[in-house]
KEDRENMI-964379 format. One record per residue (C-alpha): residue number from 1; residue in three letters; x, y, z. Coordinates in steps of 0.2 Angstrom, whole numbers, plus 2048, in hexadecimal, padded with zeros to 3 digits. Layout:
# residues N
NUM_ALA_X_Y_Z
...
END
This chain:
# residues 744
1_MET_67B_E3D_647
2_SER_66D_E31_643
3_ALA_66B_E2A_632
4_SER_661_E1C_629
5_PRO_66B_E0C_625
6_THR_66E_E13_614
7_GLU_674_E23_619
8_ALA_67F_E1C_627
9_ALA_689_E13_61A
10_ALA_68D_E23_611
11_PRO_69F_E2A_616
12_ILE_69F_E39_622
13_ARG_6AA_E47_61B
14_VAL_6B2_E53_627
15_PHE_6B5_E65_624
16_ASP_6BF_E72_62F
17_ILE_6B4_E81_632
18_ASP_6BB_E93_634
19_GLY_6B2_EA2_63B
20_MET_6A6_E9B_648
21_THR_6A4_EA5_658
22_CYS_694_E9E_660
23_ALA_687_E91_660
24_ALA_67D_E9B_653
25_CYS_68B_E9A_647
26_ALA_68B_E87_648
27_GLY_678_E86_647
28_ARG_678_E92_637
29_ILE_685_E87_62E
30_GLU_67B_E77_632
31_ARG_66B_E7F_62B
32_VAL_674_E85_61C
33_LEU_67C_E74_618
34_ALA_66B_E6B_61C
35_LYS_663_E75_60E
36_THR_672_E72_602
37_PRO_66E_E65_5F4
38_GLY_679_E56_5F5
39_VAL_67B_E57_608
40_ARG_672_E4A_611
41_GLU_677_E4F_623
42_ALA_682_E5B_62C
43_ARG_689_E5D_63D
44_VAL_693_E6C_643
45_ASN_69E_E6C_653
46_LEU_6A2_E7E_65A
47_ALA_6AF_E78_666
48_LEU_6B9_E6E_659
49_GLU_6B5_E7A_64A
50_ARG_6B0_E6C_63F
51_ALA_6A1_E65_635
52_ASP_69D_E53_631
53_VAL_693_E52_621
54_VAL_68B_E43_618
55_LEU_68A_E46_605
56_ASP_681_E3E_5F8
57_PRO_68B_E33_5EC
58_GLY_695_E3D_5E0
59_VAL_693_E4E_5E9
60_ALA_6A4_E57_5EA
61_ASP_6AB_E5F_5FA
62_ASP_6AA_E70_5F0
63_VAL_697_E70_5F3
64_VAL_699_E71_606
65_VAL_6A7_E7D_605
66_ALA_69C_E89_5FA
67_ALA_68D_E87_606
68_VAL_697_E8B_615
69_ASP_69F_E9A_60C
70_ARG_68D_EA0_608
71_ALA_689_E9F_61A
72_GLY_698_EAB_61E
73_TYR_6A5_E9E_624
74_GLY_6B3_E94_61D
75_ALA_6B5_E82_61B
76_GLU_6C3_E76_615
77_PRO_6C2_E64_612
78_ARG_6CC_E59_61F
79_ARG_6D9_E50_615
80_ALA_6D9_E3D_615
81_ASP_6EB_E3A_610
82_PRO_6F6_E3A_620
83_ALA_703_E45_61A
84_GLU_6F7_E52_613
85_ARG_6ED_E51_623
86_ARG_6FC_E54_62D
87_ARG_701_E64_623
88_GLN_6EF_E6A_624
89_ARG_6EF_E68_637
90_GLU_6FF_E71_638
91_ARG_6F8_E7F_62D
92_GLU_6E8_E80_638
93_GLU_6F3_E80_648
94_ALA_6FD_E8E_641
95_ALA_6EE_E98_63C
96_ARG_6E6_E95_64E
97_ARG_6F6_E9B_656
98_ALA_6F6_EAA_64B
99_ALA_6E4_EAE_64E
100_PHE_6E7_EAC_661
101_ARG_6F6_EB8_660
102_ARG_6EB_EC5_656
103_THR_6DD_EC4_663
104_LEU_6EA_EC6_671
105_SER_6F1_ED5_668
106_LEU_6E0_EDD_666
107_PHE_6DC_ED9_678
108_ALA_6EC_EE1_67E
109_VAL_6E8_EF1_674
110_SER_6D6_EF2_67A
111_ALA_6DB_EEF_68C
112_VAL_6E8_EFD_68C
113_LEU_6DB_F09_684
114_THR_6CD_F03_68F
115_LEU_6D7_F04_6A0
116_PRO_6D5_F17_6A1
117_PHE_6C2_F14_6A1
118_LEU_6C2_F07_6AF
119_VAL_6CE_F12_6B9
120_SER_6C3_F21_6B7
121_MET_6B3_F17_6BC
122_VAL_6BB_F10_6CC
123_ALA_6C2_F21_6D1
124_MET_6B1_F29_6CE
125_ALA_6A9_F1B_6D8
126_VAL_6B4_F1E_6E7
127_GLY_6B3_F31_6E5
128_ALA_6C6_F33_6E1
129_GLY_6C5_F38_6CF
130_HIS_6BC_F41_6C1
131_LEU_6B6_F3D_6B0
132_MET_6C1_F3D_6A1
133_GLY_6BD_F4A_694
134_PRO_6B0_F45_687
135_TRP_6BD_F46_678
136_THR_6CA_F3C_681
137_GLU_6BC_F2E_684
138_PHE_6B7_F30_672
139_ALA_6C9_F2D_66C
140_LEU_6CD_F1E_677
141_ALA_6BC_F16_673
142_SER_6BE_F19_661
143_VAL_6CE_F0F_65F
144_VAL_6C7_F01_66A
145_GLN_6B7_F01_65F
146_VAL_6C1_F00_64F
147_VAL_6CF_EF4_654
148_ALA_6C6_EE8_660
149_GLY_6B5_EEA_657
150_ALA_6BB_EE6_646
151_ARG_6BA_ED3_649
152_PHE_6A9_ED4_64F
153_TYR_6A3_EDF_641
154_ARG_6AB_ED2_634
155_GLY_6A2_EC4_63D
156_ALA_692_ECD_63E
157_ALA_692_ED1_62C
158_LYS_696_EBF_627
159_ALA_687_EB9_631
160_LEU_67B_EC6_62B
161_ARG_681_EC3_619
162_GLY_67D_EB0_61C
163_GLY_66C_EB5_622
164_SER_66F_EB1_635
165_ALA_674_EBA_645
166_ASN_681_EB5_651
167_MET_68B_EBB_660
168_ASP_695_EC7_656
169_VAL_684_ED0_651
170_LEU_67F_ED2_663
171_VAL_691_ED9_668
172_ALA_692_EE4_658
173_VAL_680_EEB_65A
174_GLY_682_EEE_66D
175_THR_693_EF6_66D
176_THR_68F_F00_65D
177_ALA_67F_F07_665
178_ALA_688_F0D_675
179_TYR_697_F14_66B
180_LEU_68C_F1E_65E
181_PHE_681_F25_66B
182_SER_690_F2B_675
183_ALA_699_F32_665
184_TRP_688_F3B_661
185_MET_688_F43_672
186_VAL_69A_F49_671
187_ALA_697_F50_65F
188_THR_687_F59_665
189_ARG_68B_F5E_677
190_GLY_69E_F5E_677
191_HIS_6A4_F60_689
192_HIS_693_F61_690
193_ALA_691_F4E_68B
194_ALA_69B_F49_69A
195_GLY_691_F3D_6A5
196_HIS_686_F38_697
197_LEU_692_F2D_68D
198_TYR_694_F1A_68C
199_PHE_6A4_F18_683
200_GLU_6AB_F0E_692
201_ALA_69D_F02_68F
202_SER_6A1_EFF_67D
203_ALA_6B4_EFE_680
204_THR_6B2_EF3_68F
205_VAL_6A6_EE7_687
206_LEU_6B1_EE4_678
207_THR_6C1_EE2_683
208_LEU_6B8_ED6_68F
209_VAL_6B1_ECC_680
210_LEU_6C3_ECA_679
211_ALA_6C9_EC5_68A
212_GLY_6BC_EB8_68A
213_LYS_6C0_EB2_679
214_LEU_6D2_EB0_67E
215_MET_6CE_EA6_68D
216_GLU_6C2_E9C_684
217_GLU_6CE_E97_676
218_ARG_6DB_E92_683
219_ALA_6CF_E87_68C
220_LYS_6C8_E7F_67C
221_ALA_6DA_E7B_677
222_GLY_6DC_E72_687
223_THR_6CC_E68_684
224_THR_6D1_E63_673
225_ALA_6E3_E5E_678
226_ALA_6DF_E4B_678
227_VAL_6DD_E4A_665
228_ARG_6EC_E56_662
229_ALA_6F7_E4B_66D
230_LEU_6F1_E3B_663
231_MET_6F5_E43_653
232_ALA_706_E49_659
233_LEU_70B_E36_65D
234_ARG_70C_E32_64A
235_PRO_71E_E32_645
236_GLU_722_E3A_634
237_SER_730_E2F_62F
238_ALA_737_E1D_632
239_THR_746_E13_62F
240_ARG_743_E06_622
241_LEU_74D_DF6_620
242_GLY_751_DF2_60E
243_ALA_752_DE0_607
244_ASP_765_DE2_607
245_GLY_765_DE7_619
246_GLY_768_DFA_616
247_LEU_75F_E07_61F
248_ALA_755_E16_618
249_THR_74B_E24_620
250_VAL_73A_E25_618
251_ALA_72A_E2E_61B
252_VAL_71D_E24_624
253_GLU_711_E26_615
254_ASP_71E_E1D_60A
255_LEU_71D_E0D_615
256_ALA_712_DFE_610
257_PRO_70D_DEE_618
258_GLY_71B_DE1_617
259_ASP_729_DEE_619
260_ARG_735_DEC_628
261_ILE_73A_DFB_632
262_LEU_747_DFE_640
263_VAL_741_E06_650
264_ARG_750_E0C_65A
265_PRO_74F_E0E_66D
266_GLY_746_E1E_672
267_GLU_73D_E1F_661
268_ARG_72B_E1E_65D
269_VAL_724_E10_654
270_ALA_71F_E17_643
271_VAL_711_E0B_63F
272_ASP_707_DFC_645
273_GLY_711_DEC_643
274_VAL_718_DDC_64A
275_VAL_72A_DDA_652
276_ALA_734_DD0_646
277_GLU_745_DD1_650
278_GLY_74B_DD9_660
279_GLU_744_DDB_671
280_GLY_740_DEA_67C
281_HIS_732_DF3_686
282_VAL_726_DFE_67E
283_ASP_71D_E0D_686
284_GLU_70B_E0C_680
285_SER_704_E18_68D
286_LEU_6FF_E26_680
287_VAL_6F5_E19_676
288_THR_6EE_E0D_684
289_GLY_6EF_E17_693
290_GLU_6FA_E0A_69B
291_SER_709_E12_6A4
292_VAL_714_E02_6A6
293_PRO_71F_DFE_696
294_VAL_71A_DEE_68E
295_ARG_727_DE1_689
296_LYS_728_DDD_677
297_GLY_731_DCF_66E
298_ALA_730_DC6_65D
299_GLY_71E_DC3_658
300_ASP_717_DD1_663
301_ALA_70C_DDE_65C
302_VAL_711_DF1_65D
303_VAL_707_E00_65B
304_GLY_70C_E0F_651
305_GLY_70F_E1E_65D
306_THR_716_E14_66B
307_VAL_728_E17_671
308_ASN_735_E0A_671
309_GLY_73E_E0A_682
310_GLU_74E_E00_67F
311_GLY_755_DF3_673
312_ALA_753_DF5_660
313_LEU_744_DEE_658
314_THR_741_DE8_646
315_VAL_72F_DEA_642
316_LEU_725_DE2_634
317_VAL_718_DEF_62E
318_ARG_706_DE9_62F
319_ALA_6FC_DF9_62E
320_VAL_700_E0B_628
321_GLY_6F7_E1C_627
322_GLU_6E4_E1C_62B
323_ASP_6E4_E09_62E
324_THR_6EF_E0A_63E
325_THR_6E9_E09_64F
326_LEU_6EE_E1B_653
327_ALA_6E4_E21_644
328_ARG_6D5_E17_649
329_ILE_6D6_E1E_65B
330_THR_6D7_E2F_655
331_ARG_6C8_E2D_64A
332_LEU_6BE_E26_658
333_VAL_6C2_E34_664
334_GLU_6BF_E41_656
335_ASN_6AE_E39_652
336_ALA_6A9_E38_664
337_GLN_6AE_E4A_667
338_SER_6A4_E50_658
339_GLY_694_E48_65E
340_LYS_685_E51_665
341_ALA_67B_E4C_674
342_PRO_668_E4D_673
343_VAL_668_E5C_67F
344_GLN_674_E65_673
345_ARG_668_E63_665
346_LEU_65B_E6D_670
347_VAL_669_E7A_674
348_ASP_66B_E7C_661
349_ARG_659_E7F_65E
350_VAL_659_E8C_66B
351_SER_669_E94_664
352_ALA_661_E95_653
353_VAL_654_EA1_659
354_PHE_65D_EA8_668
355_VAL_666_EB7_65F
356_PRO_657_EBD_656
357_VAL_64C_EBC_666
358_VAL_65A_EC6_670
359_MET_65A_ED3_662
360_ALA_647_ED5_664
361_LEU_648_ED5_677
362_ALA_655_EE3_676
363_ALA_64A_EED_66B
364_ALA_63B_EEA_676
365_THR_646_EEF_685
366_PHE_64B_EFF_67D
367_ALA_639_F03_678
368_GLY_632_EFE_689
369_TRP_63E_F0A_692
370_LEU_63A_F18_687
371_LEU_627_F15_689
372_ALA_62A_F14_69C
373_GLY_632_F25_69C
374_GLY_643_F1F_6A0
375_GLY_64C_F2A_693
376_PHE_656_F26_684
377_GLU_666_F22_68D
378_ALA_65F_F16_69A
379_ALA_656_F0D_68C
380_LEU_666_F0C_682
381_VAL_670_F05_690
382_ALA_663_EF8_694
383_ALA_662_EF2_682
384_VAL_674_EF1_680
385_SER_676_EE7_690
386_VAL_669_EDB_689
387_LEU_672_ED9_679
388_VAL_683_ED6_682
389_ILE_67E_ECB_690
390_ALA_674_EBF_685
391_CYS_683_EBA_679
392_PRO_680_EA7_677
393_CYS_692_EA2_677
394_ALA_691_E97_687
395_LEU_682_E8E_681
396_GLY_68B_E88_671
397_LEU_69A_E83_67B
398_ALA_692_E7A_68A
399_THR_690_E69_682
400_PRO_69E_E67_675
401_THR_6AC_E6D_681
402_ALA_6A7_E61_68F
403_LEU_6A5_E53_682
404_VAL_6B7_E57_67A
405_ALA_6BF_E58_68C
406_GLY_6B7_E48_692
407_THR_6BA_E3D_683
408_GLY_6CC_E44_682
409_ALA_6CF_E3F_694
410_ALA_6C8_E2E_691
411_ALA_6D3_E2B_682
412_ARG_6E2_E2F_68C
413_ALA_6DD_E22_698
414_GLY_6DB_E15_68A
415_ILE_6C8_E17_689
416_LEU_6C1_E1A_678
417_ILE_6AF_E20_677
418_ARG_6A7_E1F_666
419_ASP_699_E2D_668
420_ILE_68F_E38_673
421_GLU_680_E2C_673
422_THR_68B_E1E_67A
423_LEU_692_E2A_687
424_GLU_681_E2F_68D
425_ARG_67B_E1D_68E
426_ALA_68A_E18_698
427_ALA_687_E25_6A5
428_ARG_676_E1C_6A9
429_ALA_67C_E0A_6A9
430_ASP_677_DFF_6B8
431_VAL_67D_DEE_6B3
432_VAL_68D_DE8_6AB
433_LEU_68E_DD7_6A2
434_PHE_69F_DD0_6A0
435_ASP_6A5_DC3_693
436_LYS_6B1_DB7_69C
437_THR_6BF_DB2_690
438_GLY_6CB_DC0_68C
439_THR_6C1_DCD_696
440_LEU_6C0_DC7_6A8
441_THR_6CE_DBA_6A5
442_ALA_6DE_DBC_69C
443_GLY_6D8_DB5_68C
444_ARG_6E7_DAB_68A
445_PRO_6E1_D99_690
446_GLU_6ED_D8B_690
447_VAL_6EB_D78_68D
448_VAL_6EE_D70_69E
449_ASP_6E6_D5F_69B
450_VAL_6E6_D54_68C
451_VAL_6DA_D45_68F
452_PRO_6D9_D39_680
453_THR_6CD_D2A_67F
454_ALA_6D3_D18_67F
455_GLY_6DE_D15_671
456_VAL_6E1_D27_66C
457_ASP_6F3_D2E_66E
458_PRO_6F3_D3F_677
459_LEU_6FE_D47_66A
460_ASP_6F2_D41_65C
461_LEU_6E3_D49_666
462_LEU_6ED_D59_667
463_ALA_6F2_D59_655
464_ALA_6E0_D56_64F
465_ALA_6DA_D64_65A
466_ALA_6E7_D70_654
467_ALA_6E4_D6C_642
468_VAL_6D2_D73_644
469_GLN_6D6_D81_650
470_ARG_6E5_D89_646
471_PHE_6D8_D91_63B
472_SER_6CF_D9A_64A
473_GLU_6D4_DAA_654
474_HIS_6CA_DA5_663
475_PRO_6D5_DA5_673
476_LEU_6D1_D93_676
477_ALA_6D7_D8F_664
478_ARG_6E7_D98_667
479_ALA_6EA_D8E_677
480_VAL_6E8_D7E_66E
481_THR_6F4_D82_65F
482_ALA_700_D89_66C
483_ALA_700_D78_676
484_ALA_702_D6F_665
485_GLU_711_D7A_661
486_ALA_719_D77_672
487_SER_718_D65_670
488_GLY_720_D65_65F
489_ILE_710_D61_655
490_VAL_70E_D66_643
491_PRO_6FB_D66_641
492_PRO_6F5_D5D_631
493_PRO_6ED_D67_623
494_ALA_6DA_D6A_625
495_SER_6CD_D72_61A
496_GLY_6BB_D77_61B
497_PHE_6BD_D80_62C
498_ARG_6AD_D86_634
499_ALA_6AB_D8F_644
500_VAL_69B_D8D_64E
501_ALA_69A_D9D_659
502_GLY_699_D98_66C
503_ARG_69B_D86_669
504_GLY_6AA_D80_65F
505_ALA_6B1_D7D_64E
506_LEU_6B4_D6F_641
507_ALA_6BE_D6C_632
508_ILE_6C3_D5D_626
509_VAL_6D3_D55_62B
510_ALA_6DA_D46_621
511_GLY_6C9_D44_619
512_ALA_6BF_D43_62A
513_ARG_6B6_D50_633
514_ILE_6BF_D56_643
515_ALA_6B5_D60_64F
516_ILE_6BA_D69_65F
517_GLY_6AE_D71_66B
518_ASN_6A2_D70_67A
519_ALA_695_D62_67D
520_ALA_688_D6C_675
521_HIS_692_D6D_665
522_MET_695_D5A_666
523_ALA_683_D57_668
524_ASP_67F_D62_658
525_LEU_68B_D57_64E
526_GLY_684_D47_655
527_VAL_694_D42_65E
528_ASP_693_D35_66C
529_THR_69B_D3D_67B
530_GLY_697_D2F_687
531_THR_6A9_D29_687
532_VAL_6AF_D3A_68D
533_ALA_6A1_D3F_698
534_ALA_6AB_D3B_6A8
535_ASP_6BA_D44_6A2
536_LEU_6B0_D53_69E
537_ALA_6A8_D53_6AF
538_ALA_6B9_D51_6B8
539_LEU_6C1_D5F_6AE
540_GLU_6B2_D6B_6B1
541_ALA_6B2_D67_6C4
542_ARG_6C4_D6E_6C4
543_ALA_6BE_D7E_6BB
544_ARG_6C6_D79_6AB
545_THR_6BE_D7E_69A
546_ALA_6BC_D6D_692
547_VAL_6BA_D6A_680
548_VAL_6B7_D5A_676
549_VAL_6C1_D55_667
550_ALA_6B8_D49_65B
551_ARG_6BB_D40_64A
552_GLU_6AA_D3E_641
553_ARG_69E_D38_64F
554_THR_6AC_D31_65B
555_ALA_6B3_D3B_669
556_LEU_6C6_D3A_669
557_GLY_6C9_D42_67A
558_VAL_6C7_D52_684
559_LEU_6D3_D61_686
560_GLY_6D2_D6B_696
561_LEU_6D7_D7D_696
562_ALA_6D9_D8A_6A3
563_ASP_6D8_D9D_6A2
564_PRO_6DF_DA7_6B1
565_VAL_6D4_DB5_6B7
566_ARG_6DB_DC6_6B4
567_PRO_6E3_DCE_6C4
568_GLU_6D9_DDE_6C2
569_ALA_6C8_DD5_6BF
570_ARG_6C3_DD4_6D2
571_ALA_6C7_DE7_6D4
572_ALA_6BD_DEB_6C5
573_VAL_6AD_DE1_6CC
574_ALA_6B0_DEA_6DD
575_ALA_6B1_DFB_6D5
576_LEU_6A0_DF8_6CC
577_ALA_698_DF2_6DC
578_ALA_69E_E01_6E5
579_ARG_694_E0C_6D8
580_GLY_684_E01_6DA
581_ILE_687_DF9_6C9
582_ALA_684_DE6_6C8
583_ALA_691_DDC_6BF
584_ARG_68D_DCB_6B7
585_MET_695_DBF_6AB
586_LEU_68F_DB6_69B
587_THR_69A_DA9_695
588_GLY_69A_D9B_688
589_ASP_6A4_D91_695
590_ASN_69D_D83_69F
591_ALA_694_D86_6AF
592_ALA_6A1_D7F_6BB
593_VAL_6AE_D8B_6B3
594_ALA_6A2_D9A_6B3
595_ALA_69E_D97_6C6
596_ALA_6B0_D96_6CB
597_VAL_6B4_DA6_6C2
598_ALA_6A4_DAF_6C9
599_GLY_6A8_DA9_6DA
600_GLU_6BA_DAF_6DA
601_LEU_6B5_DC0_6D3
602_GLY_6A6_DC3_6DE
603_LEU_69A_DC6_6CF
604_ASP_688_DC9_6D2
605_GLY_683_DBB_6C6
606_TRP_688_DB1_6B7
607_LYS_681_DA6_6A9
608_GLY_68A_D98_69F
609_PRO_68C_D90_694
610_VAL_683_D9E_689
611_ARG_684_D9F_676
612_PRO_687_DB0_66D
613_ALA_675_DB2_668
614_ASP_670_DAE_67A
615_LYS_67B_DBB_681
616_ALA_672_DC8_676
617_ALA_662_DC1_67D
618_GLU_668_DC3_68F
619_VAL_66C_DD5_68B
620_GLU_65B_DD8_684
621_ALA_652_DD0_693
622_LEU_65B_DDB_69F
623_GLN_656_DEA_694
624_ALA_644_DE5_694
625_ALA_645_DE4_6A7
626_GLY_64A_DF7_6A7
627_ARG_65D_DF4_6A9
628_ARG_66A_DFF_6A0
629_VAL_676_DF2_69A
630_VAL_689_DF2_696
631_MET_690_DE3_68E
632_VAL_6A3_DE1_68E
633_GLY_6AC_DD4_683
634_ASP_6BA_DD2_677
635_GLY_6B5_DC4_66A
636_VAL_6AB_DC1_65A
637_ASN_69E_DB7_665
638_ASP_69B_DC7_670
639_ALA_697_DD2_661
640_PRO_684_DCF_661
641_ALA_683_DD3_674
642_LEU_68E_DE2_672
643_ALA_682_DE9_665
644_ALA_673_DE5_66F
645_ALA_679_DED_67F
646_ASP_676_DFF_683
647_VAL_689_E01_684
648_GLY_695_DF4_67C
649_ILE_6A6_DF5_683
650_ALA_6B4_DEB_679
651_MET_6C5_DE7_67F
652_GLY_6D2_DEE_673
653_THR_6DB_DDE_673
654_GLY_6CC_DD5_66C
655_THR_6C6_DD3_65A
656_ASP_6C2_DE1_64E
657_VAL_6B0_DDB_64D
658_ALA_6AE_DDE_660
659_MET_6B6_DEF_65F
660_GLU_6AC_DF4_650
661_THR_69C_DEF_658
662_ALA_69F_DF7_669
663_GLY_69C_E09_66E
664_VAL_6AB_E09_67A
665_THR_6BC_E02_677
666_LEU_6C9_DFF_685
667_MET_6DB_E00_67E
668_ARG_6E2_DF4_68B
669_PRO_6DA_DE4_692
670_ASP_6D7_DEB_6A4
671_PRO_6C5_DE8_6AA
672_ARG_6C7_DF6_6B6
673_LEU_6C5_E02_6A7
674_VAL_6B3_DFD_6A6
675_GLU_6AF_E06_6B6
676_ALA_6BA_E14_6B0
677_ALA_6B1_E16_6A0
678_LEU_6A0_E17_6A9
679_ASP_6A8_E24_6B5
680_VAL_6AE_E2F_6A7
681_ALA_69D_E2E_69E
682_ARG_695_E34_6AE
683_ALA_6A2_E42_6B1
684_THR_6A0_E48_69F
685_THR_68D_E48_69F
686_ALA_68D_E51_6B0
687_LYS_698_E5E_6A9
688_ILE_68C_E61_69A
689_ARG_67E_E63_6A6
690_GLN_688_E6F_6B1
691_ASN_68E_E79_6A2
692_LEU_67C_E7B_69B
693_PHE_676_E80_6AC
694_TRP_683_E8E_6AD
695_ALA_680_E93_69B
696_PHE_66E_E95_69D
697_ALA_670_E9C_6AF
698_TYR_679_EAB_6A9
699_ASN_66C_EAF_69C
700_VAL_65D_EAB_6A7
701_VAL_664_EB7_6B5
702_GLY_66D_EC3_6AA
703_ILE_660_EC8_69D
704_PRO_652_ECD_6A9
705_LEU_65F_ED7_6B3
706_ALA_664_EE0_6A2
707_VAL_652_EE3_69D
708_ALA_64F_EEB_6AE
709_GLY_65E_EF6_6AC
710_LEU_667_EEE_6BB
711_LEU_676_EEA_6B0
712_THR_682_EF6_6A7
713_PRO_689_EF0_696
714_ALA_69A_EEE_69E
715_ILE_694_EE3_6AB
716_ALA_68A_ED9_69E
717_GLY_699_ED7_694
718_ALA_6A3_ED1_6A2
719_ALA_695_EC4_6A7
720_MET_694_EBE_695
721_ALA_6A6_EBB_694
722_ALA_6A6_EB3_6A5
723_SER_699_EA7_69F
724_SER_6A3_EA0_691
725_VAL_6B3_E9F_69B
726_CYS_6A9_E97_6A9
727_VAL_6A2_E89_69D
728_VAL_6B2_E86_694
729_THR_6BD_E85_6A4
730_ASN_6B0_E7A_6AD
731_ALA_6B1_E6E_69E
732_GLY_6C4_E6F_69E
733_LEU_6C4_E68_6B0
734_LEU_6C0_E58_6A8
735_THR_6D1_E57_69F
736_ARG_6D8_E52_6B1
737_TRP_6CD_E43_6B2
738_LYS_6D6_E33_6B5
739_PRO_6D0_E21_6B9
740_SER_6CF_E1E_6CC
741_GLY_6D5_E0F_6D4
742_LEU_6E2_E0A_6C7
743_ASN_6F4_E09_6CB
744_ARG_6FB_E15_6BE
END
């Protein structure tokens, strides 16, 4: 959905749509909503049966509901409150199951009544039988036409009342024409009508279409399983600890940040929080895709929906409801699945005129056969075959089913894709730029060298650095504060903290400016680094990240930090190389450290030190050279480059800014998932192309055959049902996708 900056700020309202049967239905609803006052933009997804609508300020949901109702369909606003949403989802699932059972019952009745027609046809073909009596055919076909045809008549009536035509119109017109002609023949000729009846055509078409609908719904349920699985992870209740130590079972909606809950062994963690007491291993596989349980102890974060393995945990609640990680993941997956590829917009335009064109083509076929002297019966059979073979179900399902299946499979592997545009761009990527700290390295550097200048106590140097860095969330800052804590240092109070992205930070401590950062930062502040130049060079030669600590304009000393390379990083770079994708590194670290890491990993190139704005410039330079760039990072300093890249990929363990800017989020810090994200993007776009090929191929081949009289309505019905099932089943194969090369 494209929008201006003003429109983009407007919230998107989600509505569940009932009654859609094909792409023409979705197109009709979109057009009606587009003309509705107060509606800025609308996007309808057939596979997910939902509409995403942007409304003008102050416009109520009832406007959308009324517009959709006028179009002949039903709409219900998706509830925001978690409890209401869960109840709504349960009602929808119950209604979906009931509808499936009704369709199954209709199919069973139709199949039993249609079977004699098929047996008679086969027997006649091999010369081992005879035709059924006209009145017997009339009785069997009449029941099928009423019982199975009722749903198509209702759908056709809604569409026509709304001023459009859809698949139901084609099926209803085609089968009714065959049935009424046959009924007229029986009424006027009686037993002499034998051999000139097409009851088997109308009954078989209706039965086959119902069979196709059943298989289609089964396959669609499989492709949307990812979101349902995510929603099912949310516990409905939790055990809250009272101030007096008492336990009470409460609804998750009643929890608030600051509450404490008890998570027993085997229970799901109800909300996002931090372990206050206890120790155990938590299975995070359904959220992050990581199959190995993660050890959790006091101070460790836990995510709602994960399973506590052993040991009771007391968890301090940090986020509830729609603010939890699981809720954010679900929204990301849903939003990605509701998107539209550019090719789908073309399909929608085709579908908007497809049914009227087919109706006109069927009428022309009927007239052409009559004018050519083919007779009324031959003309009718050809026209009905055109109507049936041309049903646009497969066209409407080709893109959304593949998209839903692909993004769902990616989510199960811990890869969250924001939208379809990101997916398409990722499929064409040819160069990946990695940030170093927290991406290729563990992001948990440690202070390994404390080198003060003459007359400065090492503990005083560390205390001054920690006083500034305790205000920062940068990994290097956390390493400094951790080192101070381990040395028993209580940092003095500081004020006026300011971070300089890509360079360092500064604050006022005991009335003096204390700065920490790289040589460029010191130069900007006018700090004389001559006294520590040799120490800086010595540390950098040993592949340390060296930072200077200064008071006012005087250097106090140098800290050397080391950040180990992630064990999976080399395999990640090798996997990209195997696909012909270049892997490079951009880092704010010094050249010696960057060169050491690049050499260890076998990168195609590196650049450092690079400031955040320069990272974005590097991305833009590659794009200007015709490269399709993926940027991978996890920090605030990566946000400009993530936004500038064709595809931004953020580590889920990184900052919120990085994840909000990126188009893809990896739910665990495994760089091998970068190649996996590109792989699932290529697999999904390939499925979309395959599905569109098959959807168009059935019509391109089938319609001319029907016009030429080479198809019977029964065969046309089978082909039409097969096209939808083929498309949805092909998309469903994507649900089996798993990242290759990962030890799972």
